[in-house]
Every structure is written in C-alpha cells, then in structure tokens.
OpenMM code with the backbone's topology and positions (N, CA, C; nanometers):
from openmm import Vec3, app, unit

residues = "MET LEU LEU SER ARG SER CYS GLU TYR ALA LEU GLN ALA VAL ILE TYR LEU ALA ALA LYS THR LYS ASP THR PRO ILE PHE GLN GLN ASN ILE SER ARG ALA LEU ASN ILE PRO PRO HIS PHE LEU GLY LYS ILE LEU GLN VAL LEU THR HIS HIS GLN ILE VAL THR SER ARG LYS GLY LYS LYS GLY GLY PHE LEU LEU ALA LYS PRO SER GLU ALA ILE TYR LEU TYR ASP ILE ILE LYS VAL ILE ASP GLY PRO ASN PHE LEU ASP ARG CYS VAL LEU GLY PHE PRO GLY CYS SER ASP THR SER PRO CYS PRO VAL HIS ILE GLU TRP ILE LYS ALA LYS LYS ILE ILE ILE ASP MET LEU SER ASN ARG THR ILE GLU GLU LEU SER ARG SER ILE ASP ILE LYS LEU ASN PHE ILE GLU SER LEU SER GLN GLY".split()
positions = [
    Vec3(11.7748, 10.5004, 11.9283),
    Vec3(11.6951, 10.5916, 11.9339),
    Vec3(11.8553, 10.7065, 11.9255),
    Vec3(11.8397, 10.7875, 11.8013),
    Vec3(11.9334, 10.9025, 11.7653),
    Vec3(11.8235, 11.0409, 11.8427),
    Vec3(11.7193, 11.0668, 11.8412),
    Vec3(11.6951, 11.1855, 11.8868),
    Vec3(11.6117, 11.1239, 12.0150),
    Vec3(11.5756, 11.2421, 12.1000),
    Vec3(11.5163, 11.2461, 12.2040),
    Vec3(11.2856, 11.2440, 12.1834),
    Vec3(11.2705, 11.1949, 12.2369),
    Vec3(11.1130, 11.2197, 12.2303),
    Vec3(11.0462, 11.3160, 12.1832),
    Vec3(11.0992, 11.4301, 12.2634),
    Vec3(11.0984, 11.5835, 12.2551),
    Vec3(11.1163, 11.6193, 12.1196),
    Vec3(11.2353, 11.5591, 12.0866),
    Vec3(11.2857, 11.6184, 11.8862),
    Vec3(11.2152, 11.5739, 11.8522),
    Vec3(11.1581, 11.4381, 11.8401),
    Vec3(11.0454, 11.3662, 11.7407),
    Vec3(10.9753, 11.4316, 11.7333),
    Vec3(10.8791, 11.4939, 11.8105),
    Vec3(10.7917, 11.5585, 11.8167),
    Vec3(10.7829, 11.6934, 11.7676),
    Vec3(10.8844, 11.7623, 11.8035),
    Vec3(10.9055, 11.9031, 11.7310),
    Vec3(10.9247, 11.8860, 11.5987),
    Vec3(11.0084, 11.8240, 11.5305),
    Vec3(10.9873, 11.7977, 11.3990),
    Vec3(10.9063, 11.7512, 11.3194),
    Vec3(10.7549, 11.6734, 11.4075),
    Vec3(10.6616, 11.6337, 11.3415),
    Vec3(10.6216, 11.7610, 11.3535),
    Vec3(10.6236, 11.8729, 11.4997),
    Vec3(10.5208, 11.9457, 11.4765),
    Vec3(10.5321, 12.0650, 11.3321),
    Vec3(10.6732, 12.0944, 11.3325),
    Vec3(10.7014, 12.2117, 11.2367),
    Vec3(10.6705, 12.1327, 11.1201),
    Vec3(10.6867, 12.0264, 11.0742),
    Vec3(10.6567, 11.9824, 10.9917),
    Vec3(10.4814, 11.9756, 10.9468),
    Vec3(10.4244, 11.9419, 11.0366),
    Vec3(10.2776, 11.9304, 11.0470),
    Vec3(10.2399, 12.1140, 10.9846),
    Vec3(10.2819, 12.1832, 11.0994),
    Vec3(10.2817, 12.3502, 11.0466),
    Vec3(10.2804, 12.3808, 10.8945),
    Vec3(10.4284, 12.3248, 10.8497),
    Vec3(10.4556, 12.3424, 10.7260),
    Vec3(10.3362, 12.2871, 10.6330),
    Vec3(10.3263, 12.1894, 10.6837),
    Vec3(10.1985, 12.1052, 10.5766),
    Vec3(10.0929, 12.1558, 10.5534),
    Vec3(10.0511, 12.1872, 10.6690),
    Vec3(9.9152, 12.2399, 10.6951),
    Vec3(9.8533, 12.3838, 10.7211),
    Vec3(9.9418, 12.4715, 10.6663),
    Vec3(9.9289, 12.6378, 10.7006),
    Vec3(10.0372, 12.6883, 10.6191),
    Vec3(9.9636, 12.8186, 10.6006),
    Vec3(10.0864, 12.9500, 10.5787),
    Vec3(10.0287, 13.0670, 10.6689),
    Vec3(9.9458, 13.0882, 10.6907),
    Vec3(9.8940, 13.2054, 10.7112),
    Vec3(9.8119, 13.2081, 10.8082),
    Vec3(9.7388, 13.1116, 10.8307),
    Vec3(9.6391, 13.0786, 10.9370),
    Vec3(9.6937, 12.9909, 11.0815),
    Vec3(9.7062, 13.0599, 11.1016),
    Vec3(9.7605, 12.9869, 11.2632),
    Vec3(9.6901, 12.8642, 11.3350),
    Vec3(9.7503, 12.7569, 11.3808),
    Vec3(9.7053, 12.6366, 11.4540),
    Vec3(9.6667, 12.6449, 11.5702),
    Vec3(9.6022, 12.6319, 11.6209),
    Vec3(9.6006, 12.5647, 11.7511),
    Vec3(9.6354, 12.4252, 11.8163),
    Vec3(9.7284, 12.4639, 11.9490),
    Vec3(9.7864, 12.3692, 12.0351),
    Vec3(9.7297, 12.2401, 11.9760),
    Vec3(9.5823, 12.2258, 12.0468),
    Vec3(9.5103, 12.0850, 12.0558),
    Vec3(9.5320, 12.0922, 11.9611),
    Vec3(9.4583, 12.1573, 11.8272),
    Vec3(9.4448, 12.0807, 11.7158),
    Vec3(9.5888, 12.0036, 11.6678),
    Vec3(9.6929, 12.1154, 11.6621),
    Vec3(9.8264, 12.0110, 11.6845),
    Vec3(9.8734, 11.8834, 11.7419),
    Vec3(9.8172, 11.8443, 11.8496),
    Vec3(9.8107, 11.7571, 11.9747),
    Vec3(9.7799, 11.6595, 11.8987),
    Vec3(9.6193, 11.7086, 11.8736),
    Vec3(9.5160, 11.6041, 11.8318),
    Vec3(9.6139, 11.5187, 11.7063),
    Vec3(9.6199, 11.6126, 11.6014),
    Vec3(9.6593, 11.5479, 11.5214),
    Vec3(9.7688, 11.4549, 11.5045),
    Vec3(9.8770, 11.4713, 11.5743),
    Vec3(10.0047, 11.3900, 11.5868),
    Vec3(10.0207, 11.3367, 11.6952),
    Vec3(9.8535, 11.3120, 11.7929),
    Vec3(9.8788, 11.2288, 11.8629),
    Vec3(10.0139, 11.2576, 11.9948),
    Vec3(10.0597, 11.3788, 12.0193),
    Vec3(10.1216, 11.4045, 12.1204),
    Vec3(10.0590, 11.4474, 12.2500),
    Vec3(10.1244, 11.4391, 12.3673),
    Vec3(10.0236, 11.4528, 12.4983),
    Vec3(10.0092, 11.6909, 12.4448),
    Vec3(9.9079, 11.7198, 12.5498),
    Vec3(9.9059, 11.8800, 12.5038),
    Vec3(10.0160, 11.9280, 12.5619),
    Vec3(10.0370, 11.8749, 12.6865),
    Vec3(10.0864, 11.9812, 12.7843),
    Vec3(10.3050, 11.9866, 12.7242),
    Vec3(10.3297, 11.8061, 12.6849),
    Vec3(10.4557, 11.8200, 12.6433),
    Vec3(10.4808, 11.8612, 12.4963),
    Vec3(10.3842, 11.8971, 12.4495),
    Vec3(10.3281, 11.9460, 12.3227),
    Vec3(10.3757, 12.0788, 12.3366),
    Vec3(10.2967, 12.1941, 12.4362),
    Vec3(10.2797, 12.3393, 12.4957),
    Vec3(10.4489, 12.3744, 12.4849),
    Vec3(10.5450, 12.2583, 12.6305),
    Vec3(10.6703, 12.2860, 12.6493),
    Vec3(10.7278, 12.2879, 12.5192),
    Vec3(10.7269, 12.1943, 12.4007),
    Vec3(10.8168, 12.1929, 12.2840),
    Vec3(10.7774, 12.3495, 12.2066),
    Vec3(10.6642, 12.3607, 12.1915),
    Vec3(10.5969, 12.4763, 12.0989),
    Vec3(10.7179, 12.5970, 12.2064),
    Vec3(10.6886, 12.6212, 12.3257),
    Vec3(10.7387, 12.7722, 12.3938),
    Vec3(10.8944, 12.7036, 12.3195),
    Vec3(10.9681, 12.6132, 12.3716),
    Vec3(11.0838, 12.6405, 12.3237),
    Vec3(11.1220, 12.6677, 12.1603),
    Vec3(11.0411, 12.6138, 12.0803),
    Vec3(11.0402, 12.6467, 11.9332),
    Vec3(11.0170, 12.7916, 11.9018),
    Vec3(10.9545, 12.8619, 11.9981),
    Vec3(10.9069, 12.9729, 11.9880),
    Vec3(11.0139, 13.0867, 12.0210),
    Vec3(11.1060, 13.0329, 12.1490),
    Vec3(11.1731, 13.1094, 12.1771),
    Vec3(11.3044, 13.1480, 12.1329),
    Vec3(11.3294, 13.0014, 11.9935),
    Vec3(11.4462, 13.0562, 11.9432),
    Vec3(11.3559, 13.0787, 11.7517),
    Vec3(11.2685, 13.1029, 11.7617),
    Vec3(11.2112, 13.2009, 11.6576),
    Vec3(11.2290, 13.1139, 11.5023),
    Vec3(11.2013, 12.9394, 11.5861),
    Vec3(11.1658, 12.8560, 11.4230),
    Vec3(10.9831, 12.8564, 11.4429),
    Vec3(10.9100, 12.8398, 11.5189),
    Vec3(10.7593, 12.9352, 11.4742),
    Vec3(10.7243, 12.9827, 11.5579),
    Vec3(10.6186, 13.0652, 11.5663),
    Vec3(10.5657, 13.2044, 11.6229),
    Vec3(10.3687, 13.1605, 11.6804),
    Vec3(10.3980, 13.2393, 11.7535),
    Vec3(10.2397, 13.2196, 11.8408),
    Vec3(10.1358, 13.3484, 11.8199),
    Vec3(10.0136, 13.3376, 11.7595),
    Vec3(9.9630, 13.4856, 11.8225),
    Vec3(9.8221, 13.3651, 11.8891),
    Vec3(9.8027, 13.4993, 11.9783),
    Vec3(9.7162, 13.4787, 12.1271),
    Vec3(9.5560, 13.4992, 12.0003),
    Vec3(9.4600, 13.5077, 12.1430),
    Vec3(9.3078, 13.5200, 12.0756),
    Vec3(9.2624, 13.4259, 11.9990),
    Vec3(9.1213, 13.4766, 11.9656),
    Vec3(9.0089, 13.3550, 11.8987),
    Vec3(9.0535, 13.3111, 11.7777),
    Vec3(9.1800, 13.3919, 11.7453),
    Vec3(9.1867, 13.3470, 11.6044),
    Vec3(9.3171, 13.3282, 11.5698),
    Vec3(9.3788, 13.2847, 11.7342),
    Vec3(9.5353, 13.2570, 11.7543),
    Vec3(9.5742, 13.1168, 11.7091),
    Vec3(9.6835, 13.0955, 11.7404),
    Vec3(9.7536, 12.9785, 11.7615),
    Vec3(9.8733, 12.9562, 11.6776),
    Vec3(9.9678, 12.8685, 11.6333),
    Vec3(10.1083, 12.8432, 11.5789),
    Vec3(10.1209, 12.8726, 11.4436),
    Vec3(10.2350, 12.9211, 11.4085),
    Vec3(10.2981, 12.9390, 11.2326),
    Vec3(10.4277, 12.9006, 11.2333),
    Vec3(10.4911, 12.9105, 11.1741),
    Vec3(10.5757, 12.8805, 11.0938),
    Vec3(10.6598, 13.0499, 11.1845),
    Vec3(10.7841, 13.0652, 11.1733),
    Vec3(10.8483, 13.2156, 11.2031),
    Vec3(10.9066, 13.2885, 11.0810),
    Vec3(10.9274, 13.1411, 11.0020),
    Vec3(10.9501, 13.1584, 10.8618),
    Vec3(10.9532, 13.0809, 10.7687),
    Vec3(11.0053, 13.1005, 10.6386),
    Vec3(10.9286, 12.9926, 10.5249),
    Vec3(10.9900, 12.8890, 10.5401),
    Vec3(10.9368, 12.7549, 10.5070),
    Vec3(10.9548, 12.6302, 10.5914),
    Vec3(11.0768, 12.6038, 10.4716),
    Vec3(11.1010, 12.6681, 10.3637),
    Vec3(11.2466, 12.6045, 10.2752),
    Vec3(11.3589, 12.7309, 10.3713),
    Vec3(11.3405, 12.7765, 10.4562),
    Vec3(11.4359, 12.8335, 10.5338),
    Vec3(11.4656, 12.7588, 10.6687),
    Vec3(11.4266, 12.6564, 10.7161),
    Vec3(11.4451, 12.5875, 10.8153),
    Vec3(11.4611, 12.4497, 10.8096),
    Vec3(11.5977, 12.4464, 10.8348),
    Vec3(11.6829, 12.3136, 10.7933),
    Vec3(11.6280, 12.1985, 10.9292),
    Vec3(11.6438, 12.0368, 10.9080),
    Vec3(11.6026, 11.9694, 11.0297),
    Vec3(11.7027, 11.9956, 11.1535),
    Vec3(11.8431, 11.9963, 11.1216),
    Vec3(11.9519, 12.0238, 11.1928),
    Vec3(11.9243, 12.1759, 11.2907),
    Vec3(11.8445, 12.2849, 11.2277),
    Vec3(11.7970, 12.3825, 11.3196),
    Vec3(11.7033, 12.3714, 11.4547),
    Vec3(11.6104, 12.2606, 11.3885),
    Vec3(11.5400, 12.2337, 11.5328),
    Vec3(11.6083, 12.1103, 11.6483),
    Vec3(11.6584, 12.0476, 11.5601),
    Vec3(11.7701, 11.9194, 11.6843),
    Vec3(11.8443, 11.9717, 11.7175),
    Vec3(11.9041, 12.1360, 11.6805),
    Vec3(11.9905, 12.1927, 11.8296),
    Vec3(11.9458, 12.2507, 11.8633),
    Vec3(11.8194, 12.3091, 11.8706),
    Vec3(11.7368, 12.3506, 11.9570),
    Vec3(11.7306, 12.3039, 12.0678),
    Vec3(11.6253, 12.1298, 12.0586),
    Vec3(11.5886, 12.0625, 12.1570),
    Vec3(11.7240, 11.9648, 12.1988),
    Vec3(11.7544, 11.8815, 12.1203),
    Vec3(11.8726, 11.8138, 12.1492),
    Vec3(11.9980, 11.8854, 12.1752),
    Vec3(12.0093, 11.9576, 12.1117),
    Vec3(12.1782, 12.0246, 12.1848),
    Vec3(12.2826, 11.9902, 11.9927),
    Vec3(12.3087, 12.0300, 11.9981),
    Vec3(12.4341, 12.0477, 11.8745),
    Vec3(12.5371, 11.9222, 11.8674),
    Vec3(12.5415, 11.8260, 12.0239),
    Vec3(12.5918, 11.7466, 12.0269),
    Vec3(12.5704, 11.6179, 12.0198),
    Vec3(12.3969, 11.6371, 12.0085),
    Vec3(12.3375, 11.5026, 12.0252),
    Vec3(12.3786, 11.3220, 11.9530),
    Vec3(12.4743, 11.3946, 11.8766),
    Vec3(12.5632, 11.2206, 11.8358),
    Vec3(12.6903, 11.1672, 11.9011),
    Vec3(12.7156, 11.2962, 12.0545),
    Vec3(12.8936, 11.2694, 12.0485),
    Vec3(12.8411, 11.1229, 12.1507),
    Vec3(12.7525, 11.0456, 12.1828),
    Vec3(12.7470, 10.9740, 12.2630),
    Vec3(12.8371, 10.8587, 12.2209),
    Vec3(12.9141, 10.7660, 12.2710),
    Vec3(12.9895, 10.6270, 12.2003),
    Vec3(12.8462, 10.5614, 12.2020),
    Vec3(12.8668, 10.5154, 12.0815),
    Vec3(12.7863, 10.4407, 12.0040),
    Vec3(12.7648, 10.3393, 12.0277),
    Vec3(12.8354, 10.2165, 12.1245),
    Vec3(12.8431, 10.0934, 12.1785),
    Vec3(12.8667, 10.1226, 12.3210),
    Vec3(12.8351, 10.2910, 12.3506),
    Vec3(12.8014, 10.3086, 12.5323),
    Vec3(12.9292, 10.3236, 12.6250),
    Vec3(13.0617, 10.2775, 12.5575),
    Vec3(13.1445, 10.2545, 12.7031),
    Vec3(13.1982, 10.4541, 12.7267),
    Vec3(13.2089, 10.4433, 12.8233),
    Vec3(13.2401, 10.5985, 12.9027),
    Vec3(13.3626, 10.6269, 12.8380),
    Vec3(13.3879, 10.7085, 12.8239),
    Vec3(13.5084, 10.7855, 12.8221),
    Vec3(13.5789, 10.7390, 12.6981),
    Vec3(13.4934, 10.7268, 12.6195),
    Vec3(13.4774, 10.6825, 12.4518),
    Vec3(13.5436, 10.8418, 12.3574),
    Vec3(13.6649, 10.8724, 12.3878),
    Vec3(13.6979, 10.9634, 12.2823),
    Vec3(13.8211, 10.9819, 12.2039),
    Vec3(13.8510, 11.0625, 12.0886),
    Vec3(13.9418, 11.0042, 11.9962),
    Vec3(14.0785, 11.0074, 12.0385),
    Vec3(14.1226, 11.0081, 12.1740),
    Vec3(14.2542, 10.9710, 12.2226),
    Vec3(14.2350, 10.8405, 12.3036),
    Vec3(14.1009, 10.8479, 12.2928),
    Vec3(14.0756, 10.6827, 12.3961),
    Vec3(13.9415, 10.5889, 12.3456),
    Vec3(14.0161, 10.5432, 12.1921),
    Vec3(13.8791, 10.5412, 12.1016),
    Vec3(13.8233, 10.3790, 12.1413),
    Vec3(13.6543, 10.4021, 12.1090),
    Vec3(13.6233, 10.2260, 12.1169),
    Vec3(13.6570, 10.1761, 11.9781),
    Vec3(13.5975, 10.0200, 11.9796),
    Vec3(13.6224, 9.9862, 11.8390),
    Vec3(13.5295, 10.0480, 11.7161),
    Vec3(13.4392, 10.1195, 11.7205),
    Vec3(13.4201, 10.1878, 11.6296),
    Vec3(13.3917, 10.3409, 11.6026),
    Vec3(13.4865, 10.3780, 11.7173),
    Vec3(13.4882, 10.5373, 11.7110),
    Vec3(13.5218, 10.5894, 11.6026),
    Vec3(13.6115, 10.5243, 11.4796),
    Vec3(13.6579, 10.6140, 11.3570),
    Vec3(13.5221, 10.5827, 11.2599),
    Vec3(13.4509, 10.5151, 11.2595),
    Vec3(13.3725, 10.4447, 11.1576),
    Vec3(13.2018, 10.6064, 11.1981),
    Vec3(13.2535, 10.5906, 11.3520),
    Vec3(13.0839, 10.6442, 11.3739),
    Vec3(13.1472, 10.8111, 11.3499),
    Vec3(13.2618, 10.8704, 11.3595),
    Vec3(13.3002, 10.9824, 11.3325),
    Vec3(13.2231, 10.9685, 11.1771),
    Vec3(13.2814, 10.9419, 11.0818),
    Vec3(13.2796, 10.9588, 10.9356),
    Vec3(13.1023, 10.9655, 10.9692),
    Vec3(13.0395, 10.8448, 11.0195),
    Vec3(12.9045, 10.8249, 10.9910),
    Vec3(12.8157, 10.9743, 11.0191),
    Vec3(12.8778, 11.0671, 11.1604),
    Vec3(12.8055, 11.1736, 11.2014),
    Vec3(12.8020, 11.2875, 11.1800),
    Vec3(12.9305, 11.2468, 11.0401),
    Vec3(12.9314, 11.3651, 10.9128),
    Vec3(12.8463, 11.3654, 10.8170),
    Vec3(12.8048, 11.2847, 10.7913),
    Vec3(12.7091, 11.2603, 10.7339),
    Vec3(12.5815, 11.2637, 10.7753),
    Vec3(12.5714, 11.2061, 10.8653),
    Vec3(12.4170, 11.2259, 10.9034),
    Vec3(12.3605, 11.4097, 10.9717),
    Vec3(12.5119, 11.4649, 11.0320),
    Vec3(12.4847, 11.5910, 11.0463),
    Vec3(12.4946, 11.6675, 10.8779),
    Vec3(12.5401, 11.6068, 10.7700),
    Vec3(12.5400, 11.6918, 10.6310),
    Vec3(12.4052, 11.7090, 10.5790),
    Vec3(12.3488, 11.5377, 10.5968),
    Vec3(12.1886, 11.5322, 10.5654),
    Vec3(12.0827, 11.6212, 10.6446),
    Vec3(12.1152, 11.6206, 10.7451),
    Vec3(12.0036, 11.6824, 10.8660),
    Vec3(12.0447, 11.8569, 10.8550),
    Vec3(12.1523, 11.9084, 10.7457),
    Vec3(12.1689, 12.0352, 10.7995),
    Vec3(12.0920, 12.0809, 10.6175),
    Vec3(12.0808, 12.0042, 10.5311),
    Vec3(12.0922, 12.0388, 10.3792),
    Vec3(11.8835, 12.0082, 10.3623),
    Vec3(11.8774, 11.9051, 10.4764),
    Vec3(11.7323, 11.8916, 10.4523),
    Vec3(11.6286, 11.9791, 10.5031),
    Vec3(11.5599, 12.0291, 10.4114),
    Vec3(11.4696, 12.1737, 10.4770),
    Vec3(11.3394, 12.1102, 10.5120),
    Vec3(11.2597, 12.1902, 10.5720),
    Vec3(11.1065, 12.1077, 10.6106),
    Vec3(11.0080, 12.1827, 10.5095),
    Vec3(11.0572, 12.2318, 10.4319),
    Vec3(10.9722, 12.2351, 10.3136),
    Vec3(10.9377, 12.1221, 10.2259),
    Vec3(11.0761, 12.0467, 10.1922),
    Vec3(11.1022, 11.9553, 10.1000),
    Vec3(11.0203, 11.8414, 10.2139),
    Vec3(11.0533, 11.8599, 10.3305),
    Vec3(10.9470, 11.7460, 10.4006),
    Vec3(10.8228, 11.7354, 10.3718),
    Vec3(10.7793, 11.8899, 10.4185),
    Vec3(10.6281, 11.8898, 10.4098),
    Vec3(10.5487, 11.8157, 10.2640),
    Vec3(10.6065, 11.8390, 10.1962),
    Vec3(10.5558, 11.8459, 10.0990),
    Vec3(10.5509, 11.6564, 10.0720),
    Vec3(10.6243, 11.5887, 10.1277),
    Vec3(10.5606, 11.4649, 10.0984),
    Vec3(10.5234, 11.3828, 10.1849),
    Vec3(10.5220, 11.4548, 10.2772),
    Vec3(10.4680, 11.4448, 10.4414),
    Vec3(10.2869, 11.4140, 10.4152),
    Vec3(10.2925, 11.5407, 10.3257),
    Vec3(10.1008, 11.5861, 10.3281),
    Vec3(10.0226, 11.4721, 10.3561),
    Vec3(9.9841, 11.3616, 10.2904),
    Vec3(9.9376, 11.2819, 10.2291),
    Vec3(9.9909, 11.2088, 10.3337),
    Vec3(10.0750, 11.1356, 10.4184),
    Vec3(10.0669, 11.0869, 10.5405),
    Vec3(10.0066, 11.1392, 10.6588),
    Vec3(10.0454, 11.2727, 10.6944),
    Vec3(9.9286, 11.3476, 10.7505),
    Vec3(9.7817, 11.3878, 10.7430),
    Vec3(9.7559, 11.3410, 10.6224),
    Vec3(9.5892, 11.3283, 10.6354),
    Vec3(9.5634, 11.2109, 10.6418),
    Vec3(9.6728, 11.0606, 10.6162),
    Vec3(9.6054, 10.9213, 10.6620),
    Vec3(9.6022, 10.9592, 10.8655),
    Vec3(9.6803, 11.0129, 10.9175),
    Vec3(9.7070, 11.0002, 11.0461),
    Vec3(9.6014, 11.0294, 11.0705),
    Vec3(9.5441, 11.2091, 11.0463),
    Vec3(9.4460, 11.2799, 11.0941),
    Vec3(9.3015, 11.1616, 11.0864),
    Vec3(9.2709, 11.1461, 10.9911),
    Vec3(9.1740, 10.9603, 10.9545),
    Vec3(9.1969, 10.9171, 11.0745),
    Vec3(9.3043, 10.8711, 11.1072),
    Vec3(9.3268, 10.7760, 11.2091),
    Vec3(9.2987, 10.7939, 11.3359),
    Vec3(9.3246, 10.9406, 11.3596),
    Vec3(9.2620, 10.9859, 11.4946),
    Vec3(9.1477, 11.0279, 11.5198),
    Vec3(9.0570, 11.0400, 11.4272),
    Vec3(8.9203, 11.0858, 11.4196),
    Vec3(8.8476, 10.9792, 11.4024),
    Vec3(8.8705, 10.8663, 11.4200),
    Vec3(8.7924, 10.7481, 11.4406),
    Vec3(8.8713, 10.5936, 11.4555),
] * unit.nanometer
topology = app.Topology()
chain = topology.addChain("A")
for resn in residues:
    res = topology.addResidue(resn, chain)
    for name in ("N", "CA", "C"):
        topology.addAtom(name, app.Element.getBySymbol(name[0]), res)
C-alpha cells in the first residue's frame, strides 16, 4: 500500500464532492455514509483538507462541504502531499533500513525511476478527470450502502 488509509479516504471524499456537487454543500454524514468512511475519521480528514484550502465548509442548516476551488485545479498530488506528505514514496520498497542513494538496496535505482513516473502521473491527474469517470461508480456504491 503506497497511500495511508487517511489519504485514500481524502481522495475519495474530494472526488465525491467533485462528482456530486457544484454549488450545494454536502453534509459530512452524507459523505461518510455514501463512501462508508467512519464519521469521526472523515471529520479529521475534512479539517485538514479545509485548513489547506482544498475543501471549504459552510455552517448552518444549509451547510456542509464543497470544493474550495474548481475540480480541474485540484491535482491528486495536492491531496496526497497534504495528507501523507511529499515524501510518501521515500521508504525502501524492500523495507531495508538505511537504503539511500549512497547505500542502495537491490531495486533502489529502479524505484527512483518508478517514483518519478508515479509523481508525474499524480501531478497531472485532476479531480475533475476522476470525478467524471467515477460518477457512475459512486451511484452504484451509494445504492449498495442504502440496501
């Protein structure tokens, strides 16, 4: 697993917001229920995303969460950096302690190349692209959680 559970949930929540709303906030409990994310855990994640201006929140009867900027301006890597940090791929892929450029493990050089490809992909994929392709899947997921 390259990403933490928190990061996976953050990505799912942001994609959900992009797919489900443009101007109407969505309550945290609705996001939690739709994506089957524990409410307390989601609350902490949404706080971090709000602090970093990826999502915004509105209080009150018509409150909830919205994207803080257009989904085409939010990249996967933006969210990953906020939740897991920019060095989320820096662990040795084989788990060797002390693996580095000066003391590489057997796959270190290949992993450096793979990391660059992964970071480039994450830096170029927008939430908008993913929300368009996942809207149908979200409807399916929601139907499962309701029955």
